C-alpha positions in Angstrom: -88.5 32.0 -12.9 -87.5 28.6 -14.1 -84.4 26.8 -12.2 -82.1 24.2 -13.9 -81.6 21.1 -12.5 -77.9 20.1 -11.9 -78.3 17.0 -14.1 -78.4 18.8 -17.2 -75.4 20.5 -17.1 -72.7 19.2 -19.9 -75.7 17.2 -22.0 -75.0 19.3 -25.0 -70.9 18.6 -24.9 -71.5 15.4 -24.8 -74.2 15.2 -28.0 -71.4 17.8 -29.5 -68.8 14.9 -29.0 -70.8 12.1 -30.6 -71.2 14.6 -33.2 -67.6 15.3 -33.8 -67.2 11.2 -33.8 -70.0 10.4 -36.6 -68.2 13.2 -38.5 -64.3 12.1 -38.3 -65.8 8.6 -38.6 -67.8 9.7 -42.6 -64.9 11.7 -43.5 -62.1 8.9 -43.0 -65.1 6.3 -44.9 -64.9 8.5 -47.7 -61.3 9.1 -47.8 -60.8 5.3 -47.7 -63.4 4.8 -50.5 -61.9 7.3 -53.0 -58.7 5.9 -52.3 -60.4 1.8 -53.5 -61.8 4.2 -56.4 -58.8 5.3 -57.6 -56.6 1.9 -57.5 -59.7 0.4 -59.2 -59.2 3.0 -61.7 -55.3 2.1 -61.9 -56.1 -1.0 -61.8 -58.0 -1.5 -64.9 -55.9 0.9 -66.8 -53.3 -1.7 -66.0 -55.2 -4.5 -67.4 -56.3 -3.0 -70.3 -52.7 -1.7 -71.3 -51.2 -5.1 -70.6 -54.2 -7.2 -72.7 -53.6 -4.5 -75.9 -49.9 -4.9 -75.6 -50.0 -8.5 -75.8 -52.6 -8.7 -78.4 -50.2 -6.2 -80.6 -47.7 -8.8 -80.1 -50.1 -11.6 -81.4 -51.4 -10.2 -84.1 -48.0 -9.1 -85.2 -45.5 -10.8 -83.4 -42.1 -8.9 -83.2 -40.3 -12.1 -81.1 -40.9 -11.0 -77.6 -42.4 -13.1 -75.4 -46.1 -12.4 -74.4 -46.3 -13.1 -70.7 -42.9 -10.6 -70.3 -44.6 -8.0 -72.3 -47.9 -8.0 -70.2 -45.6 -8.0 -67.3 -44.1 -5.0 -68.4 -46.9 -2.8 -69.1 -48.6 -4.0 -65.9 -45.3 -2.8 -63.8 -45.4 0.1 -65.9 -48.9 1.2 -64.1 -47.6 -0.1 -60.9 -49.4 -3.6 -61.2 -48.3 -6.7 -60.9 -49.2 -9.4 -63.4 -51.4 -12.2 -61.6 -52.1 -14.3 -64.7 -51.6 -13.7 -68.4 -53.5 -16.2 -70.7 -51.8 -15.1 -74.0 -49.9 -18.2 -75.6 -47.8 -17.8 -78.2 -49.6 -18.2 -81.6 -53.0 -17.9 -80.1 -55.3 -14.6 -80.8 -56.5 -14.0 -77.3 -55.6 -12.5 -74.6 -56.5 -12.3 -70.6 -54.7 -10.7 -68.4 -55.2 -10.6 -64.8 -53.5 -7.8 -62.7 -53.3 -6.9 -59.0 -52.8 -3.1 -58.0 -52.2 -2.7 -53.7 -54.6 0.2 -52.4 -52.5 0.9 -49.4 -53.5 1.5 -45.5 -56.4 2.6 -45.1 -58.4 4.6 -42.3 -60.8 2.2 -41.5 -60.2 -1.1 -42.7 -57.2 -3.3 -41.0 -53.9 -4.5 -43.6 -53.6 -3.3 -46.8 -56.2 -4.8 -49.7 -55.2 -5.0 -53.0 -57.4 -4.8 -56.3 -57.3 -7.2 -59.1 -58.8 -6.7 -62.7 -59.0 -8.5 -65.8 -58.9 -7.8 -69.2 -59.6 -9.6 -72.7 -57.9 -8.5 -75.9 -58.6 -10.6 -79.6 -56.8 -10.3 -82.5 -59.8 -9.8 -85.3 -57.7 -10.6 -88.4 -59.3 -10.4 -91.9 -60.1 -13.2 -93.7 -58.2 -14.0 -96.6 -60.1 -13.3 -100.2 -59.9 -16.4 -102.4 
């Protein structure tokens, strides 16, 4: 017959608590990663939409300000314009937008994601 020593009582509880803590931290990390990847996708969509809208305005001018148009499209996609290299009379739009990620579980503060997009208007050459 074996006898237990009193030193081993409760050791399973400590191991179980540590295992639960590790699983909890991993779950929180996966949730944060999902939030960051979602924000990155939203930032890319916003930058692409703003750059394409500006490129269309540069190709077929309607009298709107290209930078204001970029800001309008970025805001429609929950982003803000960081910079817009889209002067009227040029054929290239370079737009940088910023999207807030929101509060994360493991990282303090409220990080943001920046995305940039470039659109170039390629007009066909006129035949002589």
